[in-house]
N, C-alpha and C positions, 0 to 999 in steps of 0.2 A: 435118652430124651431129656431135654431141659424144659420142664413144665413151667419154670419161672422165667422163661426167656423174655417175656414182655417187660419185666421190670428193667432189664438191661437196655431195652430199646425205647424206654420212656424219655420224654423231653426232647431236646435237640432242635427245637424250632421247625423250620420248613423241611430240612433234610431228615429230621426225626420222623415227621409225618410221612414223608415220601418213603423212607426206609421201612416203616411199619406196614405200609400199604403195598409194597412192591411184591410182585409174584416171584419170590425166591425159589419156589419149587421148579421153575422153568430153567434155573441155572444149575451148574455143577455143584453148587453149595447145598442145594435142597432147601426145605423150609427152615425157618429160624429155630424151631424146636429140635432140629437135628444138629444144630451147630455146636461146636465145642465151646466149653466155658471160656477158653482163651480168646476165641473169636468174638464171643458176645461181650466179654470184658473190654476188649480193644475197641470194638465198635462203640460201646457205651462211652468210653473215654473220649473218643474222637467227636461223637455227636454233641457232647456237652462241653467241649472245649471252645474257648473264644479265640484260639489261635488257629490259623488255617492248617488243616490236616487232611491227609488222603491215604487210603489203604488199597494195596493190591494183595489179594489173598488166593491161595491155591494155585494149582498148576496152570489154570487158565487166567490167573491174575484178575479175578473179579474185583470190581471197584466199589469203594465207599468214600464219601467225603462229607464235610460238615458245612454249616451255614457260613462260617468264616472263610472257607475256601470257595464257596459258591460264586462270589463276584468275579473271580479270576476267569471263570468260564464265559463271561460276557452275556450279551443278549442274543437270542436266536442263533445259538451256537451248539455246544455239546450238552448243555443242561436242558432237561433232566435226563437225557438219554444216556449220559455217562454213568449214572447209578446202575450197578449190577451188570454193566457191560464188560466184555473182555478188554484188557488193556490194548492188545494189538489192533482191535477193531476201533477203539476210541481214538487212539493217538497215531493214526497212520502217517501224518505229516512229519512227526518227530520221533517215530519209533526207532529209526536207526541211531538216534542220538541217545535216547534214554534207556533203551533195552540193555546195552552193555552195563550201565550203572545198576539196573535191577538185577541182572545176572551176577554181578560182582557181590551184591549183598546176599542173594539167595545161595551163592556158593560158600557163604560163611565168611566173606571178606569184611574189612572194616567199613563202618558207616561212611558215606560220602558227604562231602561238603562243597557246595558251589556258591559263589557270591557274585551277584549281578551278572548271571549267565544269560546270554541271549538264547531263548528257545521260542521260535515263532509257533503260534498255535492258531487254529481256525476258530474264530469267534466273531460275533457281530457281523455275520454274513461275509467275512473275508479273512484272509490269512494276515494276522497281525504280528509285528515284531514285539515280543514281550520279554522283559528281563526278570529273572527270578534269583532269589537267594534261598537255597533249599538244602535239606539233608535227607538221605535215604538210610533207614535203619531196619535191621532184621526183626521179624516178629516170629517167635517160636510158638509151637503148639504145646499140648500137655506133655508130649514125649520129649520135649526139648529140640525137636527137629524144626528147621526154619520153614515156616509155612507161608510167610507173606512179607511184604515190605511196607513200612510206615514212612510216609512223606510228611515232613513238617516244612512249611515253606511260607514265603511272603513275596508278593509281587513288588519289584522295585523299579518298574518301568518309568514312573514319573521322576523318581530320584535320579536315574541314569540320564534321562532326557535333560533334566535340569542341570546336571553336572556337565553334560556334553555342551549344552548351550552356554554355560558359564565359561568353559574352556574355549569355545569358539569366540565368545565375546571378548575374552581376554586376548586371544590370538589376533582378533581383528583390531583391538585397541593397540596392541604392540605393533601391528603392521602399520596402522595409521600414524603412530608416533614415529616409527622408522621412516615411513614414506615422507612424512612432513619434516624430517630432520629435526625433531624436537628433543630438547633435553628435558628430563623430568626431575623434580626435587621434592623432598619431604623433610620438614623440620618438626622436631618434638620440642615445643616451647618449654616443657617442664625440665628437660635435661639439656636443652640447647644443642642437641645432637642433630647433625645435618646428613641427609642421604641423597644420592643422585645417581642417575644411570650413567653408563660408560661415556656416552656422548658429552653429557654435561661436565663430567670430571675431566675429560680431555680438554674442553674449552677453558676450564678454570685451572688447569694444571694441578689437579688434586690427585692424591694417591688413591689406589683402588680399594682401600678399606671400606667396609660396609657403612660405618658411621664415623663422622669427624666433627670437630667443633665448628660452630657457625663462623667464627672469625676467620678460619682458614679459607672459607669461600668468599667472604667479603674483602679479604686482603688483596685480592687480584682485581677489584673494581678500581677503575681509574680515579685518581684523587679528586678530580673535579666533579665526580658523580657520587663518591662514597657517602658523603654526609646526607645527600638527598635520598639515596637508597635505604640507608639505615633508618632514616626518619619514616620512610614509606612502610618499611617492615614493622616498625614500632606502632604506627597508626593502624595497620591492617590487623594487628593482634589485640586491638581494643574493641570491645563489644559494640560500642557506638558506631564504629566505622562500617559495620556489617561484614567485616573480614575481607573486603575486596582489596585486591592488589594488582596494579597494572602500571608498569613503568619501563622506560627505556634507559639504558646506560651502556657504557663501554667497559669491557674487561680486557686486561692485558696480562701476559705471562702464562698463557696456556701451554700445554705440552708441545703444540706445533709452533708456538711463538707468534701466532697471528692475532693482532688486535681485532676485537669483534664488537660491533654494535648489536646489542641483544634487546629483546623485548620479553619481560617476565610478566606472566599472568598467573594469579593464584587466588586462593581462598582459605581463610582461617575458619576452623570449626571450634565452637565453644560448648562448654558443659552447662549444667543447670546453674552454676554459680557465676556464669558469664566469664569464665576463664578460658583462654585459648588452649586447646588440648592438641591441636594438629594444624599445621600450616603447610600446604602443598600446592604444586602447580607445574607449569611448563615454561620452558625457555626457548625462544626462537632466535636464530641468527638472522638479523635483517640487514647485515652490512651491504650485501650486493643489491638488495632492493632499494635501500636508501641512496646508494651511489647512483643507481640507475635513475631514481627519481630526481636527484640533483642534476644529473646530466640532462634529463628531460626538461627540467625547469630552465637550465641554461640554454638548451636548444630552442625552447619556446621564446625565451627572451631575445635570442639572436634572430628568430623569425620575426618577432614583433619589430625589432630594430630594422631588419631588412625591409619589412613592409613599410615602415615609416620612411626609410630612405628612398624607396621606389614608389612613393605615393603618386608622383606624376605619371610614371610609366604604367602604374596600375589603372589610373583613370583613362589613359589612352587605350589600354587593352580591355577596359571594362571588366576587370576581374572582381569577383566577389570572394570573400574569405569566410571560412567556418572553423569553429574550434569546439570540439565535443570533449568535455572533461568527464571521463568514465568513472572516476573515483567519486566525484561529488554529484554526478548526474546533472550537470549544467551544460548549456549550449549557448554559443555566441555566434551571431551573424552580423556582418557589417551591412551598411546601407545597400550596397550593390547586390549582395546575396538576397536580401529581403525583396528587392525589386524583381530579381529573377524568379522568385517564388510568388510574386504578386501580392506581397504583404505590405500594407500601408501603415500598420500600427507600429509604435515605437516600444511596446512592452517587451518583456522577456519572451524569447522563443523557446519552443519545446520540441523535442525529437519526434514524438508520436504525432502531435497535433499539427505542427508546422511543416516539418520535413516529410515524414511519411504521408501525411495528409495532402501534401503538395505534389507528390509524385503522380504521374499519369497512371491510371489503373492498369494499362497494358504493360507498363514498365516496372510497376511497383515490386512484384514478386522477384523479378530478375535482380533489381538493385539491392533489395534487402538481403537476398541470398549472397550477392557479391560482398556486401558489407560484413555479413556473418563470416565469410571466408577471410576477409581482410583482418578481422579481429581475432582470428584463430591462428596463432603463430605456427601451429603444426601443419597448416595448409598453405600459408603464404608468408611472404617476408614483410607484410604490412603495407605494401604499395597499393594504391587505389587510383584507377584511371578508367572512367566509364563515360558513356554518353546516354542521356535519357531525356525524357520530356517532363516538364512541370506544367501544372494547371494553376494559374494565379488564384490565390484564395479570395482576393478582393476584386480583381479585374477579370478573372476567368480566361485570361489569355494563355494559349498553349505555346510554350517556348522549348526549344532544344538547347541543352546545355552540355558542356563537357566538364566533368569534375575530376580533379587530380588531388591526391593527398597521401598521407602517411599515418599509420597507426604506430604508437609507441607502447612498449611492454615493460613490465617490471621484472625483477629477478626470477619470479615464478612463471614468467611468460604470460602473465595476465595483462590484457590491454588496459592502459591507464589514460591514454589521450589519443584523439583522432583529429588531425589538423589538415587543412587543405584549402583549395581555391576552386571557384566555379566560373566558367566562361560561357557567354552567350554565343551559340553557334547556329542560331535559328536560320540565318540567311544561307550559310554554307550548307546546312543540312537540307534545306528546301531545294537548293540547286542540285544537290546530290540525289535526292529522291526523284526529281524531274529527270535527271540524267539516267538513273536506273530504270525508271518507267519507260523512257525512250529506248534504252538498250533492250529491255524486255520486249517491247512492242516490235522493234526491228528484228530481233532474234526470232520471235515467234513467226513473223511474216516470212522470214527466210527459210524456215523449216519446211514449209509445204512445197515450194518449187524445188528445193534441194532433195527432198524425198523422191519427188517425181523424176528428177534428173538421175538420181542413183538407180532408180528402177529401169529407166531407158538404157543406161550404160550397161547394167548387168544383163539386160536382154540382148543388146548388141554383142556383148562379150560372149554370151552363150552361143549366139548365132554364128559369130566368127569362128568359134571353136569347132562347131559342127562342120563348117565348110573348110576346115583345115587352114584358115588364114591365121597363122601363128603370130605374125607381126601385129595385126589388128587386135587379136585377143590379148596380147601382152600389154599393148598401149591402153586398151580399155580397162584392163585389170588395174593398171597403175592409176588411171583416172578414178576408178571406183575407190581405190585406197585413199586418194587425196580428198574425195568427197566425204569419206568416213571421218578423216581428220577434221575437215571443215565442220561436219555435223557435231563432232565432239566439242569443238571450240564454241559453236553456237549454243549447244546444250549447257556448257559451262557458264556462258553469259546469262542464259535463262535462269540457271540455278542461283547465280549471284543476285539477279534481279528479284527472284522469289524470296530468297533468304533475307535480303535487306528490307523487303516489303512485308516480312512476317507471314508469307504465304506458304512456307514449307512447314508442314506438320509432322510430328514424330508419331509413328504408329508403333508404340512400344509393346514388347512381349518378352517373356523369359526366353533367352537363347543361349545355347551352349557355344561359347566363344571359340572353343577349340575346333568344333565342327564347322563353324562359319569360316574360320581361317583356312581350314583344309579345303573347303569348297572353292574359295577364291583362288587358292594356289592351283587346284586342279583345273579350273577354267582358264587361268592365265597360261599354264604350261601347255594346254591343249592348242593354244594359238601362237605360242612363242616358246621354242625349245632351245633358245640360245644361251640360257643361263639355268644352272641347276638351283632349285629353290628348296631349302631344307627347313623343316619345322621341328623345333627343339623345345622340350620341356613344356609343352602346352597341354596340360591336363584338363579334363572336363571341368568347366566352371560356368555358372549361370550369371548372365548379365541381363538387365531389363532394358532393351534397346530397340531401335528401329533397325531390323536386320539388314534391309537393303542399303540404308545409308551408312551403317558401319562397314558393310561389305565394300561400299564404294571408297571409303577411307582406306581400307586395307589394300584394295586394288590399286588405288592411286599411289600409295607408298611403294608397293611392289613394282608397279609400272615405272616409276621414277628410278628405282634401283636398277631395273633392266636397262632403261634408256641411258643412264649415266655411267654404267659400269662396263668394263671391257668384256667383250664376248667370251663366254666360257667361264667367267669368274663366278664365285659362289655368292649366293644370297641366302641369308638365314633369317628365320622368324622364330623368336622365342618369347615365352611368357613368364612373368614373375608375379607371385602373390605377395602383396604387401598390405598386411592388416585386412581391411574390408575393401581393398581395391585390387585390380589386376592390371599389370603393365605389359603391353605388347611392344616388342622392339624389332624393327626391320634393319638388318645390318648388311651393307654392301661393301664392295672393294673398289669403289669409284674414286674420282680425283679428290674427294673431300671438299670442304666448304670453308671459306675464310670466316674468322670471327665477326668481322664487320657485316657479313651477309647473313650469318645465322640469326642475328638479332632481328632481322626484318623479313626472314624467309616466309613467314606466314601472313605477311601483309598482302592486301589485295593488289594485283597487277605487278607485284615485285618479282623480278627475275634476276638471277645471278648472271652478271655479265663477264664472260670470259670466252676464249677462242673456242672452247668445246661446246658451250651452251648455245652459241649463236646458230649452230646448225640443227638444233633440236627445236621443233615447233612448240608453240604455246604462248599464252599471254600472262602466265603467272597467277592463275586463279585456282588451280587445283589444290595447292596446299592451303590457300585461304579458305576454300570450301571445307577441307578436312578439319581445319581448326574450328570453324564455326559449328560444324556438326558435332564434334567432340565436346565443345563447350556447352552446346544445347543439351547434351547428355549428362552434364554435371561433371565432365572430366577435363583433363589437360592434355596438351600435345607439345612436343619439343624435339630438339635435335642436338646431338653431340657429334662434333666432327673437327678434324684438323686437316689442313691441306696435305694431300698425298697419302692420307690414311683412311680413306673411306668415310662413311657416315653411319650413325645410329639414329634413325628416326623412331620415335616412340609416342604412344598415347596411353593414358591411364583412364580406366572406367571404374565406377563403383560397382560392387557386387550386389546381387539381390540378397534377400534375407536368408536364402537357402542355397547351398551348393551341393553337388553330388559327385 
């Protein structure tokens, strides 16, 4: 019995207090006055140490720890239950990881050492990823037998996280530099030693050594620029300049022999004595960008010359012109363009106030979305051709205009200029609206008697069939088929009328496009078995569409493939994923289409004229409706074909935010 055990358990802060008041008699260790001198001494050392320490003692690995270790257990986690607890009960989540280390020490093995080791533990009401640097050492009893394990440790979670974030930041910086095709350089003004990355040394024709003399880098600068560059470097390394460096110059003699126009941007750093101690920055090859800009300026000058030369023709055609400088954020309208937007003032015009503000509210979103696509080279080739309404800022007059233009891009495919013309088409558009209204009214009026006539003929056909009158039944069946074709044509006219009047609404919802395609194929093959239709590579994918209208597009493309292909020939439908879009392609083995026809195939009322198509009914509105429906879904439609080699009709739709 150790009557003086209390002096060994004195002090130790919070954990000392908890250790003294703990019911040790309820553990396999028994009360402290029964403990061995070795255990009491070890616990005393741990409790009074300022370094995080932990003890496992005895066969059941009963636990002790000090105040320095206490924070590692977190809040509302294992503390204070871990004190006096068996190791296996306390560390269930990591026991398979740490138990072999404990066994190694208890078996008389060497002490362990682990640095920045990930060992998740349960604390703060959740399982956390925690990093540790720790050592397990054996604790002998009075007989020299190993009775426990001493853990000295420190949590390094913050250090590891900081290191990982630093590595990530460095990797992201290197990625950005590589993605931007930048050269990097670093000059030590005290030694005049120059360092650069591989890209920069390639441009300058420099050897791969880590450091070189500055003059070896400046020797390849074009003679016409060298004096100016050296002067700029000298100025940047004076304290009064602020250390700023931004200059363009030409280098010659690189490893690839290509002259380059480059832009160098850097900054000098100074010490307390206002001496430059470091000068570093980046170098960008702007040769392509500058060439593109020069070509753009030349094209603009030619356009201005062309406009001057065709001034009389312009007045006759009543064309207005616009010029949007995207680099400087300026906009120019001529007098006619101002008139078409109902602007009477002669002051500078602004994109948001005058152009966007002058668009009819019902057309504004559509036109702004179109312009957004025109200025994105990944989506379009920069061509602009739209019709929309304007509301005069000063006169309030609604005008219809047709705008055509072209966006120009720099070497990085960034838009730098948007130039074009605007034509007043109010009169033509008004006539067109009246015509569409008339067509819509007539088509609607024809539907009712045609529906009745179809019902009568079907009734007579059924009656003739029951009476065995095969001739009458066949003739009535053909008449019913012709009425169906007529109804289809009338419905097409109605759809065109509604579409152009803005009365067709899209009822969008997430739809699995592969299922939609399969259903259309199933319905079509049920009524026509003349052509095998195969669905290829159409995996489940979600699109946010009006299912009925997209189904009508698919049906129209497949029906055309059936109509124009030889009986028994194959028709394929396949899908391709491209980024955040899906492309649906319908391939047939028909006669193909001439290039002159493919350019106009989706125009309203346009039909390919040849000996084969003249026997196929229709007014050329099916593909026009398909194109309008796809466009209203934010997609595109097109065709690839050669005479005698069939055709590939396709449309592209954007995906929803989630696919499955």
